[in-house]
C-alpha positions as CSV (number, residue, x, y, z in Angstrom):
1,M,-82.2,-11.6,54.1
2,R,-79.7,-14.5,54.7
3,T,-81.3,-15.0,58.2
4,E,-84.7,-15.4,56.7
5,R,-83.4,-17.9,54.1
6,R,-81.7,-19.9,56.8
7,A,-84.8,-20.0,59.0
8,R,-86.9,-21.0,56.0
9,L,-84.6,-23.9,55.0
10,R,-84.4,-25.2,58.6
11,R,-88.2,-25.6,58.8
12,P,-89.2,-29.2,58.1
13,D,-90.6,-29.0,54.6
14,W,-93.0,-31.6,53.3
15,W,-90.1,-33.8,52.1
16,R,-88.4,-33.9,55.5
17,V,-91.7,-34.5,57.3
18,L,-92.5,-37.4,54.9
19,A,-89.0,-38.8,55.2
20,G,-89.1,-38.5,59.0
21,A,-92.4,-40.3,59.2
22,T,-91.1,-43.0,56.8
23,S,-88.0,-43.4,59.0
24,G,-90.1,-44.1,62.0
25,L,-92.3,-46.6,60.2
26,L,-89.3,-48.4,58.8
27,A,-87.7,-48.6,62.2
28,G,-90.9,-50.1,63.6
29,F,-91.1,-52.6,60.7
30,A,-87.5,-53.6,61.2
31,A,-88.0,-54.0,65.0
32,L,-91.0,-56.3,64.5
33,A,-89.2,-58.3,61.7
34,V,-86.1,-58.9,63.8
35,A,-88.3,-59.8,66.8
36,E,-90.2,-62.3,64.7
37,L,-86.9,-63.9,63.6
38,V,-85.5,-64.1,67.2
39,S,-88.8,-65.5,68.5
40,A,-88.3,-68.4,66.2
41,A,-85.2,-69.3,68.3
42,V,-87.1,-68.7,71.6
43,R,-90.8,-69.5,71.0
44,P,-93.5,-67.8,68.8
45,E,-95.5,-66.7,71.9
46,A,-92.5,-64.5,73.0
47,G,-93.0,-62.1,69.9
48,P,-93.9,-58.6,70.9
49,V,-97.3,-58.4,69.2
50,V,-98.4,-61.7,70.8
51,A,-96.9,-60.8,74.2
52,V,-98.4,-57.3,74.3
53,G,-101.7,-58.6,72.9
54,G,-101.8,-61.3,75.6
55,A,-101.0,-58.7,78.3
56,A,-103.8,-56.5,76.9
57,I,-106.3,-59.4,77.1
58,D,-105.3,-60.2,80.7
59,R,-105.7,-56.6,81.8
60,T,-108.9,-55.7,79.8
61,P,-111.9,-55.4,82.0
62,A,-114.5,-58.2,81.6
63,P,-117.2,-55.9,80.2
64,V,-114.8,-54.8,77.4
65,K,-113.9,-58.4,76.6
66,D,-117.6,-59.2,76.5
67,W,-118.2,-56.3,74.2
68,A,-115.4,-57.4,71.9
69,I,-116.7,-61.0,71.6
70,R,-120.2,-59.6,71.0
71,E,-119.1,-57.2,68.3
72,F,-116.3,-59.2,66.5
73,G,-117.1,-62.8,67.4
74,T,-114.3,-65.2,66.7
75,N,-112.4,-62.4,64.9
76,D,-111.8,-60.6,68.2
77,K,-108.2,-61.7,68.3
78,L,-107.5,-60.6,64.8
79,V,-109.0,-57.2,65.5
80,L,-106.9,-56.9,68.6
81,Q,-103.7,-57.7,66.7
82,L,-104.5,-55.3,63.9
83,G,-105.3,-52.6,66.6
84,I,-101.9,-53.2,68.2
85,L,-100.1,-52.9,64.9
86,A,-102.0,-49.7,64.1
87,V,-101.0,-48.2,67.4
88,L,-97.4,-49.2,66.9
89,A,-97.4,-47.7,63.4
90,L,-98.7,-44.4,64.8
91,L,-96.2,-44.3,67.6
92,A,-93.4,-45.2,65.2
93,L,-94.5,-42.4,62.9
94,V,-94.4,-39.9,65.8
95,L,-91.0,-41.1,66.9
96,G,-89.7,-40.6,63.3
97,L,-90.9,-37.0,63.4
98,V,-89.3,-36.5,66.8
99,A,-86.0,-37.9,65.5
100,L,-85.9,-35.1,62.9
101,R,-84.8,-32.7,65.7
102,R,-83.8,-35.1,68.5
103,R,-82.2,-38.3,67.1
104,L,-81.4,-39.7,70.5
105,V,-84.9,-39.1,71.8
106,G,-86.5,-40.9,68.9
107,A,-84.1,-43.9,69.1
108,A,-84.7,-44.0,72.9
109,G,-88.4,-44.2,72.3
110,V,-88.0,-47.3,70.1
111,L,-85.9,-48.9,72.9
112,L,-88.6,-48.0,75.4
113,F,-91.2,-49.9,73.5
114,G,-88.8,-52.9,73.3
115,V,-88.6,-52.9,77.1
116,I,-92.4,-52.8,77.3
117,G,-92.6,-55.8,75.0
118,A,-90.0,-57.6,77.0
119,L,-91.8,-57.0,80.3
120,A,-95.1,-58.2,78.7
121,A,-93.4,-61.3,77.4
122,T,-91.8,-62.3,80.7
123,G,-94.9,-61.4,82.7
124,R,-97.2,-63.9,80.8
125,P,-98.5,-66.9,82.7
126,D,-96.7,-69.2,80.3
127,A,-93.4,-67.3,80.3
128,T,-90.3,-69.5,80.2
129,G,-88.0,-66.9,81.8
130,F,-85.8,-64.0,80.8
131,R,-85.2,-65.6,77.4
132,D,-88.8,-64.5,76.4
133,A,-87.5,-60.9,76.6
134,F,-84.9,-61.4,73.8
135,P,-87.2,-61.0,70.8
136,S,-88.5,-57.6,71.9
137,L,-85.1,-56.3,73.1
138,A,-83.3,-57.5,69.9
139,G,-85.9,-55.9,67.7
140,S,-85.9,-52.6,69.5
141,V,-82.1,-52.3,69.3
142,V,-82.2,-52.8,65.6
143,G,-85.1,-50.5,65.2
144,A,-83.5,-47.8,67.3
145,G,-80.2,-48.1,65.4
146,L,-82.1,-47.8,62.0
147,L,-84.0,-44.7,63.1
148,Y,-80.9,-43.1,64.4
149,G,-79.1,-43.8,61.1
150,L,-81.9,-42.7,58.8
151,S,-82.5,-39.5,60.7
152,G,-78.8,-38.8,60.5
153,R,-79.1,-39.0,56.7
154,L,-81.9,-36.5,56.8
155,A,-79.9,-34.2,59.0
156,T,-77.0,-34.3,56.5
157,A,-79.4,-33.5,53.6
158,S,-80.8,-30.6,55.5
159,A,-77.4,-29.3,56.4
160,S,-76.4,-29.4,52.7
161,D,-79.5,-27.3,51.9
162,V,-78.5,-24.7,54.4
163,D,-74.8,-24.7,53.5
164,R,-75.4,-24.3,49.8
165,A,-78.0,-21.6,50.4
166,D,-75.5,-19.6,52.4
167,A,-72.7,-20.0,49.9
168,P,-72.1,-17.1,47.4
169,P,-73.1,-18.1,43.9
170,A,-70.3,-19.3,41.7
171,S,-69.3,-17.3,38.6
172,G,-71.6,-18.2,35.7
173,D,-74.1,-19.9,37.9
174,V,-77.4,-19.3,36.1
175,S,-79.6,-22.3,36.7
176,G,-78.7,-23.1,40.4
177,A,-78.4,-26.9,39.5
178,D,-74.9,-27.1,41.0
179,R,-76.3,-25.5,44.2
180,R,-78.9,-28.3,44.6
181,A,-76.7,-31.2,43.7
182,P,-75.3,-32.0,47.2
183,A,-78.7,-32.0,48.8
184,E,-80.2,-34.1,46.0
185,W,-77.3,-36.6,46.4
186,N,-78.0,-36.9,50.2
187,R,-81.8,-37.3,49.5
188,R,-81.0,-40.0,47.1
189,G,-78.8,-41.6,49.7
190,F,-81.7,-41.6,52.2
191,V,-84.0,-43.1,49.7
192,V,-81.5,-45.9,48.9
193,A,-80.9,-46.5,52.6
194,A,-84.6,-46.6,53.3
195,A,-85.3,-49.0,50.4
196,V,-82.5,-51.3,51.5
197,A,-83.8,-51.3,55.1
198,A,-87.4,-52.0,53.9
199,A,-86.2,-54.9,51.7
200,A,-84.0,-56.4,54.5
201,S,-86.8,-56.1,57.1
202,A,-89.3,-57.8,54.8
203,G,-86.8,-60.7,54.2
204,V,-86.0,-61.1,57.9
205,G,-89.7,-61.0,58.8
206,A,-90.6,-63.6,56.1
207,L,-87.8,-65.8,57.4
208,G,-88.9,-65.5,60.9
209,R,-92.5,-66.3,60.0
210,S,-91.4,-69.3,58.0
211,L,-89.2,-70.6,60.9
212,N,-92.0,-70.1,63.4
213,A,-94.5,-71.9,61.1
214,S,-92.1,-74.8,60.7
215,Q,-91.9,-75.3,64.5
216,G,-95.4,-76.6,64.4
217,K,-94.7,-79.3,61.8
218,E,-93.8,-82.0,64.4
219,A,-97.1,-81.3,66.2
220,V,-99.0,-81.5,62.9
221,A,-97.2,-84.8,62.1
222,S,-98.0,-86.2,65.5
223,R,-101.7,-85.4,65.0
224,E,-101.8,-86.9,61.6
225,A,-100.3,-90.1,63.0
226,V,-103.0,-90.5,65.6
227,E,-105.4,-93.4,65.1
228,L,-108.3,-93.2,67.5
229,P,-109.3,-96.6,68.9
230,A,-112.9,-97.8,69.0
231,P,-114.5,-96.7,72.3
232,A,-115.2,-99.2,75.0
233,S,-118.5,-97.3,75.6
234,P,-119.7,-96.0,72.3
235,A,-122.4,-93.2,71.9
236,R,-125.8,-94.5,70.8
237,A,-126.9,-93.6,67.3
238,V,-128.4,-90.1,67.0
239,P,-132.2,-90.7,66.9
240,G,-133.7,-90.3,63.4
241,G,-136.0,-87.5,64.5
242,A,-133.4,-85.4,66.3
243,Q,-133.0,-83.1,63.3
244,V,-136.1,-81.2,62.4
245,R,-136.7,-80.9,58.7
246,V,-137.0,-77.2,58.5
247,P,-134.6,-75.1,56.3
248,G,-132.4,-72.7,58.4
249,V,-132.2,-74.8,61.6
250,S,-128.7,-75.6,62.9
251,S,-127.3,-79.0,62.1
252,F,-127.8,-81.3,65.1
253,I,-124.1,-82.3,65.0
254,T,-121.9,-79.2,64.6
255,S,-118.9,-79.8,62.2
256,N,-115.4,-79.2,63.5
257,K,-114.9,-76.3,61.2
258,D,-118.2,-74.6,62.2
259,F,-117.8,-75.2,66.0
260,Y,-117.4,-72.0,67.8
261,R,-114.0,-71.0,69.3
262,V,-113.7,-68.5,72.2
263,D,-110.4,-68.3,74.1
264,T,-107.6,-65.9,74.9
265,A,-104.9,-67.5,72.7
266,L,-103.5,-65.1,70.1
267,V,-101.3,-67.9,68.8
268,V,-103.0,-71.3,68.7
269,P,-100.7,-73.7,70.6
270,K,-99.4,-76.6,68.5
271,V,-98.5,-79.3,70.9
272,N,-96.6,-82.4,69.9
273,A,-98.7,-85.4,71.2
274,D,-95.5,-87.5,71.3
275,T,-94.0,-85.3,74.0
276,W,-97.1,-84.1,75.8
277,S,-98.0,-85.3,79.3
278,L,-100.6,-84.5,81.9
279,R,-99.7,-84.2,85.6
280,I,-102.4,-84.8,88.3
281,H,-101.5,-83.6,91.8
282,G,-102.6,-81.6,94.8
283,E,-104.8,-81.9,97.9
284,G,-106.2,-85.3,98.5
285,V,-104.1,-86.8,95.8
286,T,-102.5,-89.9,97.4
287,R,-101.0,-91.1,94.2
288,A,-99.8,-88.3,92.0
289,S,-99.7,-89.2,88.3
290,R,-98.2,-88.2,85.0
291,L,-99.8,-89.6,81.9
292,S,-98.7,-89.5,78.3
293,F,-101.0,-89.3,75.2
294,A,-100.3,-92.9,74.5
295,D,-101.3,-93.8,78.1
296,L,-104.7,-92.1,77.5
297,L,-105.2,-93.8,74.1
298,G,-104.6,-97.2,75.8
299,R,-107.3,-96.7,78.4
300,E,-111.0,-97.5,78.1
301,L,-112.5,-94.7,76.1
302,I,-116.1,-93.3,76.2
303,E,-117.9,-91.7,73.3
304,R,-120.6,-89.1,74.0
305,D,-122.7,-86.5,72.3
306,I,-122.3,-83.3,74.4
307,T,-123.4,-79.7,73.7
308,L,-120.9,-77.0,74.8
309,T,-121.9,-73.4,75.5
310,C,-119.7,-70.4,76.1
311,V,-120.6,-68.1,78.9
312,S,-120.1,-65.1,76.5
313,N,-123.1,-66.3,74.5
314,E,-125.8,-63.7,74.4
315,V,-129.4,-64.7,74.4
316,G,-130.0,-66.1,70.9
317,G,-126.2,-66.1,70.3
318,P,-124.1,-68.4,68.2
319,Y,-121.6,-69.7,70.8
320,V,-123.1,-73.1,71.3
321,G,-122.4,-76.3,69.5
322,N,-123.0,-80.0,69.7
323,A,-120.3,-82.6,68.9
324,R,-119.5,-86.3,69.4
325,W,-116.5,-86.5,71.8
326,L,-114.2,-89.4,72.5
327,G,-112.2,-89.5,75.7
328,V,-111.3,-90.9,79.1
329,R,-113.6,-90.5,82.1
330,L,-112.0,-87.9,84.3
331,A,-113.6,-89.3,87.4
332,D,-111.8,-92.6,86.9
333,L,-108.4,-90.9,86.7
334,L,-109.1,-88.9,89.8
335,T,-110.3,-92.0,91.7
336,E,-107.1,-93.9,90.8
337,C,-105.1,-90.9,92.2
338,G,-107.0,-91.3,95.5
339,V,-109.2,-88.3,95.1
340,V,-112.4,-88.3,97.1
341,P,-115.1,-85.6,96.3
342,P,-115.9,-83.1,99.1
343,S,-119.5,-84.5,99.3
344,R,-117.9,-87.7,100.6
345,G,-115.3,-86.0,102.9
346,G,-112.5,-85.1,100.5
347,P,-110.4,-82.1,101.2
348,A,-110.4,-80.5,97.7
349,D,-113.5,-78.9,96.3
350,Q,-111.9,-77.3,93.2
351,L,-110.1,-78.9,90.3
352,V,-107.7,-76.4,88.6
353,A,-106.9,-77.3,85.0
354,R,-103.9,-75.5,83.5
355,S,-103.2,-75.1,79.8
356,V,-99.9,-74.9,78.0
357,D,-100.6,-71.2,77.3
358,G,-101.0,-70.5,81.0
359,M,-104.8,-70.4,81.2
360,T,-106.3,-71.7,84.5
361,I,-109.8,-73.0,84.8
362,G,-111.5,-74.0,88.0
363,T,-114.1,-76.7,88.2
364,P,-116.1,-78.1,91.2
365,V,-114.8,-81.5,92.0
366,D,-118.3,-82.7,92.9
367,D,-119.5,-81.9,89.4
368,V,-116.7,-83.9,87.9
369,M,-117.3,-87.0,90.1
370,D,-121.1,-87.1,90.3
371,G,-121.5,-89.6,87.5
372,R,-121.9,-87.3,84.5
373,D,-119.7,-87.9,81.5
374,A,-116.9,-85.5,82.4
375,M,-113.9,-86.4,80.3
376,L,-110.5,-85.7,78.9
377,A,-111.4,-85.6,75.3
378,L,-109.0,-86.9,72.6
379,G,-111.4,-86.9,69.6
380,M,-114.1,-84.7,68.1
381,N,-116.6,-86.0,65.5
382,G,-114.5,-89.0,64.7
383,R,-111.2,-87.2,64.3
384,P,-108.4,-86.2,66.6
385,L,-109.1,-82.8,68.2
386,P,-108.3,-79.9,65.9
387,F,-105.5,-77.7,67.2
388,T,-108.1,-74.8,67.6
389,H,-110.1,-77.0,69.9
390,G,-107.4,-78.2,72.1
391,F,-105.3,-81.0,70.5
392,P,-103.9,-83.2,71.9
393,V,-106.2,-83.2,74.9
394,R,-108.9,-81.0,76.3
395,M,-111.3,-81.2,79.3
396,L,-115.1,-80.9,79.2
397,V,-117.8,-81.3,81.8
398,P,-121.4,-81.5,80.6
399,G,-123.7,-78.9,82.2
400,L,-121.1,-76.3,83.0
401,Y,-120.1,-73.2,80.9
402,G,-116.7,-73.6,79.2
403,Y,-114.9,-71.1,81.3
404,V,-115.3,-73.4,84.4
405,S,-115.0,-76.8,82.6
406,A,-113.5,-76.9,79.1
407,C,-109.8,-76.3,79.4
408,K,-108.1,-76.7,76.0
409,W,-104.5,-77.8,75.5
410,I,-104.5,-79.1,79.1
411,E,-101.3,-80.2,80.7
412,D,-101.8,-80.0,84.5
413,I,-104.6,-80.8,87.0
414,E,-104.3,-79.6,90.5
415,L,-106.7,-80.4,93.3
416,T,-107.2,-77.5,95.6
417,T,-110.0,-75.4,97.2
418,F,-112.1,-72.4,96.0
419,D,-110.8,-70.5,99.1
420,A,-107.2,-71.2,98.3
421,Y,-107.1,-70.3,94.6
422,D,-108.9,-68.1,92.1
423,P,-108.4,-69.2,88.5
424,Y,-108.1,-66.8,85.5
425,W,-111.7,-65.8,85.0
426,V,-112.6,-65.6,88.7
427,K,-109.9,-63.1,89.1
428,R,-111.7,-61.0,86.5
429,D,-115.1,-61.0,88.3
430,W,-116.7,-64.0,86.8
431,A,-118.6,-66.5,89.0
432,R,-116.8,-69.5,90.6
433,R,-119.6,-71.9,89.8
434,A,-121.5,-71.6,86.5
435,P,-124.0,-74.2,85.5
436,V,-125.4,-73.7,82.0
437,K,-128.7,-71.8,82.1
438,T,-131.8,-73.0,80.4
439,Q,-131.9,-71.3,77.0
440,S,-133.6,-71.5,73.6
441,R,-133.0,-69.8,70.2
442,I,-135.1,-69.1,67.1
443,D,-133.0,-70.1,64.1
444,T,-135.7,-69.4,61.5
445,P,-137.2,-67.1,60.5
446,K,-134.3,-64.7,60.8
447,P,-134.7,-61.3,62.3
448,F,-136.4,-58.8,59.9
449,A,-137.4,-61.6,57.5
450,R,-140.3,-61.0,55.2
451,P,-142.2,-64.4,55.0
452,K,-145.4,-64.8,53.0
453,A,-148.8,-65.0,54.8
454,G,-149.9,-68.5,55.5
455,T,-148.1,-71.3,57.4
456,V,-144.6,-70.3,58.4
457,M,-142.4,-72.8,60.2
458,V,-140.7,-71.3,63.3
459,A,-137.9,-73.5,64.5
460,G,-134.7,-73.6,66.5
461,V,-132.8,-75.2,69.3
462,A,-133.1,-75.3,73.1
463,W,-130.5,-76.5,75.7
464,A,-130.2,-77.2,79.4
465,Q,-127.2,-79.5,79.5
466,H,-127.3,-82.3,82.1
467,R,-130.9,-81.4,82.9
468,G,-132.6,-81.9,79.5
469,I,-135.4,-80.0,77.7
470,D,-138.9,-80.9,78.6
471,K,-140.9,-78.3,76.7
472,V,-140.5,-75.4,74.3
473,E,-143.2,-72.7,73.8
474,V,-143.6,-70.0,71.2
475,R,-145.5,-66.7,71.6
476,V,-146.6,-64.4,68.8
477,D,-146.7,-60.7,69.8
478,D,-148.6,-60.6,73.2
479,G,-150.6,-63.7,72.6
480,P,-150.7,-66.9,74.6
481,W,-147.8,-69.3,74.8
482,R,-148.2,-72.3,72.4
483,S,-146.4,-75.6,72.7
484,A,-143.8,-76.3,69.9
485,D,-143.2,-79.8,68.6
486,L,-140.0,-81.2,70.1
487,A,-137.6,-83.3,68.0
488,A,-136.4,-86.6,69.4
489,E,-134.0,-86.2,72.3
490,D,-130.5,-87.6,71.9
491,T,-129.3,-87.2,75.6
492,R,-130.0,-84.7,78.3
493,D,-126.4,-83.4,77.7
494,T,-127.3,-82.3,74.1
495,W,-129.4,-79.5,72.7
496,R,-132.9,-80.3,71.4
497,Q,-134.5,-79.0,68.3
498,W,-138.1,-77.8,68.0
499,S,-140.5,-76.4,65.5
500,Y,-143.9,-74.6,65.5
501,P,-146.2,-74.1,62.5
502,W,-147.4,-70.5,62.7
503,R,-150.4,-69.3,60.8
504,A,-148.9,-65.9,59.8
505,T,-151.1,-62.9,59.1
506,P,-149.9,-59.8,57.2
507,G,-148.1,-57.1,59.2
508,G,-145.3,-56.8,61.7
509,H,-145.0,-59.5,64.4
510,T,-142.7,-60.4,67.3
511,L,-141.9,-64.1,67.8
512,T,-140.6,-65.2,71.3
513,V,-139.5,-68.6,72.5
514,R,-139.0,-70.1,76.0
515,A,-137.9,-73.5,77.2
516,T,-138.7,-75.6,80.3
517,D,-136.1,-78.0,81.6
518,R,-136.6,-81.4,83.2
519,T,-136.5,-79.9,86.7
520,G,-139.5,-77.8,85.8
521,A,-137.6,-74.5,85.7
522,V,-139.0,-72.2,83.0
523,Q,-136.5,-70.0,81.1
524,T,-136.7,-66.6,82.7
525,A,-137.8,-63.5,81.0
526,R,-135.4,-61.4,83.1
527,R,-132.7,-60.1,80.8
528,T,-129.1,-60.1,82.2
529,R,-125.7,-59.7,80.5
530,T,-123.2,-62.5,80.3
531,I,-121.2,-61.4,83.3
532,P,-120.9,-62.9,85.9
533,D,-122.4,-66.3,85.2
534,G,-124.1,-66.3,81.7
535,A,-126.8,-64.4,80.0
536,S,-130.5,-64.9,80.7
537,G,-133.7,-63.8,79.0
538,R,-135.9,-65.0,76.1
539,H,-135.0,-64.8,72.4
540,S,-137.2,-62.8,70.1
541,V,-137.2,-61.9,66.5
542,V,-139.2,-59.3,64.6
543,V,-140.6,-60.2,61.2
544,T,-142.9,-58.6,58.6
545,V,-145.4,-60.8,56.9
546,D,-146.2,-59.8,53.4
């Protein structure tokens, strides 16, 4: 009888299981909170969630990344971080249950995840050395100690249950309350310890987040202090007819807040313009240079309207935008450094731009120096660059997809060759050279719209940066292609709007658009995915006319 009672009491009842799981979650919470605080003394990017997330992005196959951008859009990084936290919470819960029977094993598991976080942090391209390991290691030590201590409290409570069950009843014991008292006291002790741990972790985490946020204040202040000078070569006024007057069509100039953002940075770098500098060096550079932000502001600036497109943009997708950029001609800087393009005998055919977060982007030198308005941009739509779009300086080259031209938060330019070096995306099976493909999009009517019979305005945008759009055509179902009305062209580096008055008849219809660029190339009907050099195909929408 006593053997059965002892076995029953040693089984993890619902309270012990719940308490064990809670112990694991609290240990994980404490580890992340302490890591957040320590990262404030190192750098925010060294925190375990950011480091592991960055490592996950680096090792994710290109098709999976493409799927994430397609499904989650600009929220892909938030989804990744939430996913990492969910996995960590599940593992912490499991370790808490393991610690019910094996305290050392559970605590060692927490330490192991700290080591993984440390390796991820020190293995990032922008790692600053072993100090990046401190946040993960410090957090895991605290988390392991907390799990060991809380599971020890649970072991004491369980032992009290067993000891009191085995003890003979005291004279006059009727209710059994005295027998439960020691166990209840130990359970209360666990609850108190867990509550204290949770409150302390929340406070430490909040302090860490506050300190990390404050580190960007100098960068914010440096941006607010920037006064962009008037350009020596201003952009011409946007033609009055560049914006078609059809509701639902994208604005010709995309506002800063609406401009798409696709990059790998889990934490947006906040760079102080007062301490930022750009280094230019490498093959064929006879006069290496280092320029400050003030140096660039003091040079002759150009202002241009340029449409940017992300290579992850699906046919008809949203990752394209048009803005007015202010910056320094990149070809002028390279020429002053002695760079000669390979078409004229120069040794370097690739320009590798490096970002403060370790991103590397490779651009053909000939494309930068062939007369197009390639620039180091300082301003966007009349304001200093937003942090999310590369403040203080980003690079852009009209006519090339962003992954081979539009390095944000740039700090280094190295002249090299395509044979000698593969930048970040090329290592992940994307093409080395990626001119923007001729594309068009129907903005209105939207897919599955139900317009009324009669004249329906079909309208949208088309782009073929650095070549220009010569014609846009619309087809209804399997009918003939009909020419759309083109809006006024700003420059060949910007998108062009179009419209087509469709005499809609009742029933279901498929509307398809295609563009022809100034070289005479017609947008292909062949559908391809974004990998390796951008999507191709024609955009269609299905509508039902009432």
